[in-house]
C-alpha positions in Angstrom: -24.8 5.8 15.9 -22.9 8.6 14.1 -20.0 7.7 11.9 -16.7 9.5 12.5 -15.7 12.2 10.0 -12.2 10.9 9.7 -10.4 7.5 9.9 -9.6 6.2 13.4 -5.9 5.4 13.8 -3.0 5.8 11.4 -2.8 4.5 7.8 0.4 2.5 8.3 1.5 2.6 4.6 0.7 6.3 4.2 3.4 7.6 6.6 6.6 9.5 5.7 9.2 11.7 7.4 11.5 12.8 4.6 11.4 15.2 1.7 11.3 13.3 -1.6 13.6 15.9 -3.1 12.4 15.6 -6.7 14.6 18.5 -7.9 17.7 16.5 -7.0 16.9 13.4 -9.1 18.6 14.8 -12.2 21.5 16.7 -10.5 24.4 14.4 -11.3 26.9 16.3 -9.2 24.7 16.3 -6.1 24.0 12.6 -6.6 27.7 11.8 -6.9 28.5 13.8 -3.7 25.6 12.3 -1.8 26.7 8.7 -2.8 30.2 9.4 -1.6 29.0 10.9 1.8 29.5 8.8 4.9 26.2 10.1 6.4 24.1 8.9 3.5 21.9 5.9 4.3 21.0 3.0 2.0 18.4 0.3 2.3 18.4 -2.9 0.2 15.2 -4.2 -1.4 14.7 -7.4 -3.3 11.3 -8.8 -4.4 9.5 -6.5 -2.0 11.6 -7.5 1.0 14.2 -5.8 3.1 16.2 -6.3 6.3 15.0 -5.2 9.7 16.3 -5.4 13.2 13.7 -6.2 15.8 13.4 -4.7 19.2 11.1 -5.3 22.2 8.7 -2.5 21.1 9.2 -2.5 17.3 11.8 -2.7 14.6 14.1 -0.5 12.4 15.4 -0.8 8.9 18.9 -2.1 8.4 20.6 0.9 6.7 24.1 0.9 5.4 26.6 3.5 4.1 27.0 3.7 0.3 30.5 2.1 0.7 28.8 -1.0 2.2 26.0 -1.2 -0.3 26.2 -3.9 -3.1 25.9 -3.1 -6.8 22.3 -2.7 -8.1 19.7 -0.3 -9.5 19.8 2.8 -7.3 16.8 4.9 -6.3 16.9 8.3 -4.6 14.3 8.3 -1.8 14.9 11.8 -0.5 16.6 13.9 2.2 15.6 14.3 5.8 15.4 17.5 7.8 19.0 17.0 9.0 20.3 16.8 5.4 20.8 13.1 5.4 20.2 11.6 1.9 18.4 8.2 1.6 18.8 5.7 -1.3 17.4 2.3 -2.0 19.4 -0.3 -3.9 17.7 -3.2 -5.7 20.1 -6.1 -4.9 20.2 -9.6 -3.3 19.7 -9.5 0.5 22.5 -11.0 2.7 21.8 -14.5 4.1 20.2 -14.4 7.6 23.1 -16.5 8.9 25.4 -13.5 8.4 23.6 -11.6 11.2 22.4 -8.9 8.9 18.8 -8.8 10.3 15.6 -10.5 9.4 14.4 -10.4 5.7 10.7 -9.4 5.7 8.1 -8.1 3.4 6.3 -4.8 3.7 3.1 -6.2 5.2 4.9 -7.6 8.1 7.4 -4.7 8.5 5.0 -1.8 8.3 3.3 -2.6 11.7 6.7 -2.5 13.4 8.5 0.4 11.8 8.3 4.1 12.7 7.1 6.8 10.3 10.5 7.4 8.6 11.3 3.8 8.0 7.8 2.8 6.9 7.8 5.6 4.4 11.2 4.7 3.0 10.2 1.0 2.6 6.9 1.7 0.9 8.6 4.0 -1.5 11.4 1.6 -2.3 9.1 -1.4 -2.7 6.8 0.6 -5.1 9.7 1.7 -7.2 11.1 -1.8 -7.4 7.8 -3.2 -8.5 7.4 -0.7 -11.3 10.9 -1.2 -12.6 10.5 -5.0 -12.6 7.7 -4.7 -15.2 9.0 -1.8 -17.3 12.4 -3.1 -18.6 11.1 -2.8 -22.2 9.6 0.0 -24.1 5.8 -0.4 -24.6 6.1 1.4 -28.0 8.9 -0.4 -29.7 9.8 -3.3 -27.4 13.4 -2.2 -27.0 15.2 -2.3 -23.6 14.9 0.9 -21.5 17.5 2.6 -19.4 17.0 3.8 -15.8 17.4 7.6 -15.4 16.4 10.4 -12.9 17.8 8.4 -10.0 15.2 5.6 -10.5 12.2 7.8 -11.3 12.2 7.4 -15.1 13.1 4.9 -17.8 14.1 6.1 -21.3 14.0 4.1 -24.5 17.3 4.8 -26.4 15.7 3.5 -29.6 12.7 5.9 -29.9 13.5 8.4 -27.1 10.2 7.9 -25.3 10.2 8.5 -21.5 8.3 6.3 -19.0 7.5 7.3 -15.5 6.3 5.2 -12.5 2.6 4.7 -12.4 0.0 3.8 -9.8 -3.3 2.1 -10.4 -6.2 3.9 -8.6 -8.6 1.6 -6.8 -11.6 2.5 -4.7 -12.2 0.7 -1.5 -15.6 1.3 0.1 -17.4 0.5 3.3 -21.1 0.1 2.5 -23.5 0.7 5.4 -27.3 0.9 5.6 -29.9 2.9 7.5 -30.3 0.0 10.0 -26.8 0.4 11.4 -25.3 -2.5 9.5 -22.1 -2.9 7.5 -21.6 -5.0 4.4 -18.6 -7.4 4.4 -17.6 -9.9 1.8 -14.9 -12.4 0.8 -13.3 -13.4 -2.5 -13.6 -17.0 -3.8 -9.9 -17.7 -3.0 -10.2 -16.6 0.6 -10.7 -18.9 3.6 -14.3 -19.1 4.8 -13.8 -16.8 7.8 -11.9 -14.0 6.1 -14.0 -11.0 5.2 -13.4 -7.3 4.3 -15.0 -4.4 2.6 -15.5 -4.1 -1.2 -12.9 -2.8 -3.6 -12.2 -2.4 -7.3 -10.1 -0.6 -9.8 -11.1 2.7 -11.4 -11.8 2.4 -15.1 -10.6 4.8 -17.8 -12.7 8.0 -18.0 -14.4 7.3 -14.7 -14.5 9.4 -11.5 -13.8 7.9 -8.1 -17.4 8.4 -7.0 -18.8 6.7 -10.1 -16.4 3.8 -9.6 -17.7 3.3 -6.0 -21.3 3.1 -7.2 -20.4 0.9 -10.1 -18.2 -1.6 -8.2 -20.7 -2.1 -5.4 -23.5 -2.7 -7.9 -21.4 -5.1 -10.0 -20.0 -7.1 -7.1 -23.0 -7.5 -4.8 -26.0 -5.9 -6.6 -26.5 -3.1 -4.0 -27.3 0.5 -5.0 -25.4 3.1 -3.0 -25.5 6.9 -2.8 -23.4 9.7 -1.4 -19.9 8.3 -1.5 -17.9 10.1 1.1 -14.1 10.2 0.8 -12.1 9.2 3.9 -8.4 8.9 2.9 -5.9 7.1 0.8 -3.1 4.7 1.2 -0.5 3.3 -1.2 -0.7 -0.4 -1.7 2.3 -1.4 -3.7 1.3 -5.0 -4.4 2.3 -4.2 -7.0 1.2 -0.6 -7.7 -2.2 0.3 -6.3 -3.4 3.4 -4.6 -6.4 2.7 -2.4 -8.9 5.5 -2.1 -11.2 4.9 0.8 -15.0 5.8 0.8 -18.0 5.3 2.9 -21.2 4.8 0.9 -24.8 4.5 2.1 -26.9 1.6 0.7 -30.4 2.3 -0.6 -31.1 -1.3 -1.4 -30.2 -4.3 0.8 -30.9 -7.5 -1.3 -27.5 -9.1 -1.8 -26.9 -10.6 -5.3 -23.1 -11.4 -5.3 -21.2 -11.8 -8.6 -19.9 -15.3 -7.8 -16.9 -14.8 -10.0 -15.7 -12.1 -7.6 -17.6 -12.6 -4.4 -18.0 -16.0 -2.7 -20.1 -14.6 0.2 -21.4 -11.3 1.4 -23.3 -10.5 4.6 -24.8 -7.6 6.5 -23.7 -7.3 10.1 -24.7 -5.1 13.0 -22.0 -3.8 15.3 -23.0 -6.4 17.9 -22.9 -9.2 15.4 -19.6 -8.0 14.1 -18.0 -8.0 17.5 -19.5 -11.3 18.5 -18.3 -13.1 15.3 -14.8 -11.6 15.7 -14.6 -12.8 19.3 -15.7 -16.3 18.4 -13.3 -16.6 15.5 -16.1 -16.9 13.0 -15.0 -13.7 11.3 -11.4 -12.7 10.7 -10.8 -9.0 9.8 -8.0 -7.4 7.7 -4.8 -6.6 9.5 -3.8 -3.1 10.8 -1.6 -2.5 7.8 -4.7 -2.1 5.5 -7.0 0.8 5.1 -9.8 -1.7 5.1 -9.2 -2.3 8.8 -9.2 1.4 9.6 -12.5 1.9 7.7 -14.2 -1.0 9.6 -13.1 0.3 13.0 -14.1 3.8 12.1 -17.6 2.6 11.3 -17.6 0.4 14.4 -16.5 3.3 16.6 -13.2 2.0 18.0 -10.6 -0.8 17.9 -11.8 -4.4 17.4 -9.3 -6.8 19.0 -8.5 -9.9 16.9 -5.6 -11.7 15.3 -6.1 -10.2 11.8 -4.8 -11.7 8.6 
């Protein structure tokens, strides 16, 4: 069976519908006017969570005007095609009893939100996670100040500038010439949870080399011809997942038990049967891993996910 050239279905954390408007981040006059404008919309974020309102067929972010927003670190998220500016504010969320909506995390919200709201939330969560671990200068240890509308921190002691970073990670679906896919689970996962392999890119390493190295280290399998499929931000706290297919040229599994509790080869028929029986639980729709598995499989695989 031929494997599709592109991923089936959307990458739910890779959606966006606004211009990030980088040129405006340092324009203090524009920022002042935008924050005073009634049309400006603000979302609150705290510890990776925000407020949503649920509907029969989805949900939407709870957005407020700047006048209604609490005090907190402010991030410019961008401007939409109608000229509406969007900001995020890192501040405590209202109590649910106040009727302000449901407080949820990104993993739950992303499957419910439209492109605009999903993109805004991913952006806000990623910025919040970076700021939470960069309050102090890595050079001198002094406290840093937030500038560029949340997109830079500056150390007033030594003048160094620090920008949001992401950690590139390869995530790879390994398949063999017998029409099988390789799935594995980590030691901390329940016995029926499995996914594709993944690992961080090391300094001085290409993405393709990282794919080959990680597969060999984790399960002892040699792979060739890594083929790039797509990428998705994974701000838990700051990863960028870069998806690949790779063909195995060996099949004898030798898992590194520090990282892999179990690994198995599955045909399409075995995969479908184990999902139906509950013996195998796949990643949720929010992950690129799920899209990769369904792309290899050739279509959606109904299950409850995790």
